[in-house]
N, C-alpha and C positions, 0 to 999 in steps of 0.2 A: 505493500499498498503505500502511496506518495504520498508528500505530505499535501496534495491539491484535495485529496481527499478529505480533508481538515476544515470541512466549509460551513458547519452550522453549532449554534450555540447546543446544540444538542446532544454532540458527539460524546461519545464516553471518554474518559480525560486518562484510560488506559494509553500508556504508550506501547504500541505492538508491531513496531517496523523501526529497522534502522534508521529510514528518515524521519519517523519520529523523535527517536532518541536525539538524534544531530539536530535538528529544529528546536525541541525544547530546552535544549542545553545551551545552545548560542542567544537564544531570548535570555535564560537566566543568567548566564555569564556576561553578556554585554548589558542589561538592566544592572546588574549590581555594580559594575565597574564606572556607569554612568551614575550610579548612586553613591559611590563612594568620593566624586570628583563635586558632586553636587552636595553633598553634606558639607563639605571643607569650603568650597565657594560661597555658599551661603550663609555660612558660619552657623550652623544648627548644631554642629559640636566646636569645641575648642582644638586647640593643637594635639594635644594627648590623647583626647577623645577620639580623634580621626585615627591616630596612629591604632590604637587598639579595636576600635570598630572596623577598620580596613583587617586586621588580623582572625577578626571571629568571621567577616565577610568570605576571607581565601578559606577558611576551614568548612565553611557551607560550598562555597565552589568547589572547591577539591572534594568532596565527598557525591555531589551530583555528578561529577565527571566519573568518579569510581562506580555510579550507579550506571553511568551510560557504557562503561567498558563492561560490567557484571552483564546487563540484560542485551548487549548489542546483537548476538546471536541466539538466544535462546528462546528456543519454541516454546517451553512449558511454562515459565513464569514472564510477567510483564510489569514493568515499574508502574506505580499509582501515582498519581497527581492529585493531591485532594481540591474537591470542587467545591468546598464550603467555606468559604471566605479566606482563602488560602491563595493557590495558585503554585505552593509548594509542594515537593514530595509529602507523601504522606508518612508520619514519624516513623511508622514500623519500617520502612525503607533502610532508615538509619540504623535500626536494631538489625535486620537481615546484615547488613556491611560489617556489623561488629561481632555478630554471631559466625558469619563465614570466616570472618579473619582470626577468630580465635582456634580455628580448625585449619589454620593456612597450610601449617606441613602435611596433615592428613589428607588435605585436600590435592596437595600437588603432587603426592606420591602416587595417587591414583589415576592422575591424569598421563596422556601419552607423552611419553620422553621429546623433547623439542626436536632433536634429531630426526627422529621416526616422523615427524608431522613435517618436517622439511621435505624428507626424500618423497611422501604422499604429496604434498603440496608439488613438487617438480615433477612426480609422475603425472597429475592429472594435467596439469597446465602444459608443459613441454611433450609429452609423448602421448598422450591420449587427447589431446585438445579440449578439455573439458573444463568447464568452472570447477572450482572447489567447493566441495557438499558442504554444506550451512553447518551439519554437526561436525564437520571439522576445522570450520571458522569459528565456532563456538567454543572448541577446543582450545584453538590458539589464544582467543581473546582470555579466556577462564585462566591461561597463562599467565598472560599477562597481568589481568587481575590480581591473581595471586602472588606473585612474584614482586608488582611495584606498587601496590595500595598500602598506605601505613596505615595502622589502626590509629595511630598518635594522633594523623591528623583527621582523622572522622570527626563529623560535628556531632557531640554526645547531645544527651537532653540537657545536660549542664555542663558547663564549660567554665572553668574558673579561672580568671586572670592574677596575675601577683597582684602586690600592694607595693604601691611604687609613692615617690614624694610629689605632692600638688602641686600645680603649676604656680608662678609667684601672683599675690593678688587672689589667689584662691580664699573660700571661706575658713579650710581646713587645712592640715598640715599632710594628709595621706590621701591619696585615691587610689579605690581599688574597682576592678570591672569584674563582670560575668555576665553568662550569655545561656538561654536557655531556649530547648523548643518545645513553645507550649502543647500540648499532647491534644487538648481538646478543640484548639484553634489551627493546630499542625501550619504553625508559622514561629519562625525565630524572633527573641526579644535580645535585646541589647542591653546591661544596666549599669550606671558608674556609681559610686559611693564614696562621698567624700567625707572624713571625719579625722578627729582628734583622738590621740591613745592616751590613756592615764597610766602610763607605766614608763619604764628605761628601754627595753628593745621590743621591737613589734614581732620581731621572729620569734619571741618566746610564747606571743598569742595569736600567734599567724593560722593555727590549725581550728583554734576556737571561732576565728572568725570563719574560715573558708566554712566550716562544717555547718556554723548557723545559715549563712547565705544559703548552700544547699538545701537544708532543711525547710526553710521559710521562704525563699525568694527565689523557688525554681518553678513558678507557674503565673500567669496573669491574674492579678488580684487587685485590690484598692491600695494604691500604692500609698496613703498614709497610713494603713493597716499594717503593709509589707514594713513601713517604716519604723513604726511604733514597736511590731515585733522584734526587729533585728536588734532597736535600742534596749528592749527588756531583757532579751537573751546575752548581751556582751555588756556587763558593766564596766567593762574597764574602757570601751569605745564609745565616743558621743559622736553620732552621725551630724551632720551640720546639713546636706544635701542627698538627695538621692536623684536619679536621672533615669528613666528608663525607655527605651525605642523600640516600638512595634515596628517590626518591617512587613508591611503587606497590609491588604492582600496583594500579590502581582495580579493586574487585571490583564488577562491574554485569552487567546482562542480555548484554552484547556480549562479556564475557570469556569464556574457554573454555582454562581450566589447572588443574592438579592441586592449588592452594593450597586448603586445607582453608577457608578464608571465602569464597573465590570456590564451592567445589562447595557448601557448605552456602546460601549465599544462592539459586545456580540452582536447586537442589533445591526450596528453597522457593516459589521464584518458580513452580517447575513446577507445583508442589501449590496454588497458588494462596493460599497460607499468608501471603503479603506481597505487597506492590503491587510493578508491573513496574520503578517507578524506584528501587526499595531497592539502597543501595548503601554501601559500606566502602572504606576507604582504610588500605593497610599503609605504614608508614614505618619504614625501619631509619636508624639513626644510628651510624657508625662514628668514632671517636675515638682518635688515638694522639699520645702526650705524649713529649719527649726527657726523658730523667733523667739524661741527663749527657752529656759531651763526651770524645771521646778523637782524637789524632792519627795521620793515616795519610801513607803515604810517604816518600822518601828526605828527606834534608838539605836540599837543596834545593827539594823540591817537596811540603812537609809542608801536609796541608790539615785542619783541626780540622773534624769530623764527628759529628753524633749519635747518641748511643746510645738506641734507642727502648724506649720499656716495651712493655709487651703492647697489642693492639688493645682499646680497649673499644667492645663493641658491647653495642646498646640496640634493641629491638624495639616498635614501636607498633603498635595498631591505631584507628583511628578510625572512630566508626559511628554512626548515630542509635539511639535508645534501645533501639526496638524490634528492631533486628539485634543490639545488643548482649546483650538475654536471649537471644535466638536461640542466638546464638555462647557464651554460658555454656551452654546447655543442649545443645547440638550438640558443641563442642569446648572441655570445661573443662579439659584438660591442657595446650591450646595457648594460652588465655586464662591461665593460670596461668605461663606463660613471658615474657610480656610485660613489659617495664620497670616500667610502671605499668598500674594498671586501664585498662581501655579509655577511650578520651578520648570523651566523647559531643559529637555533632555534629549540627548541625539536621537534620530530615527533609525532603528535597524532594517536593515534590507538582507533579505533571503533569498538567493535566486534559486 
């Protein structure tokens, strides 16, 4: 099946051909590279946040490329893109990568040796003048997959960043970051926390911080509730600002949700008004800051906690110029509610 068969919004979001995998990977790769540039250019993130944000995006793109190789010639299984308010691979796809790579050595032992495969390829192409069988191509792709993909770089459900010194003029001395793949939304989130530490060496308390973040800040939830829980569970840490970036949905031909942007793009693709590779990306940035402190507890167990301000919420849409015009024509009210005018990014062209 060629990419020309992806023609209506009602098509399944199961990638079931080489062309689909190539098409989808190019779209996600292109969109995320445009996103990284836009986040820096539009100052949605500061310098250190941009560096960390790029690292998390790179992990996501590495994982999607691994999925492309994994499924390229697989007749039995197909990669699934989440339909509901996402546009990204279903979370289970990331788990499948982990499970595979846990058994890397066992799988490699079962695969046909590379030398034997080379001989079979040459025999088919040179002597028999026939195309290589798809099953043989899948074996070759599997060897590449198990030999080259590094489990360390697969986007996990929770990815913890290091604790770093905060930039000058920041509201706190230290900053840490983390990213998670929310299972209910099937979308990646990136978080930053600026905080002070009441102790001598932060490394002595590092494991406690990482454990709490992984336990209470690994899903989409009320940001002020998250901030309060982190503050309460870490007596030696005084969080001063927490910032969470919701990456998505990625609005494209594979999506199938009720979002206005998705509906507009799919409707226009169905009417042949815009090309098949048209896309847009939504971004939500929530921030909460401490406005004061208060003490809680008895005489022997007092803890200084933060009094949090209201959560500051900002919504962005990133899209090529043609899609921005379309959205202004079809969804003017939604566009007026954005934090700033739609951010223009480059148009994707796939031949």
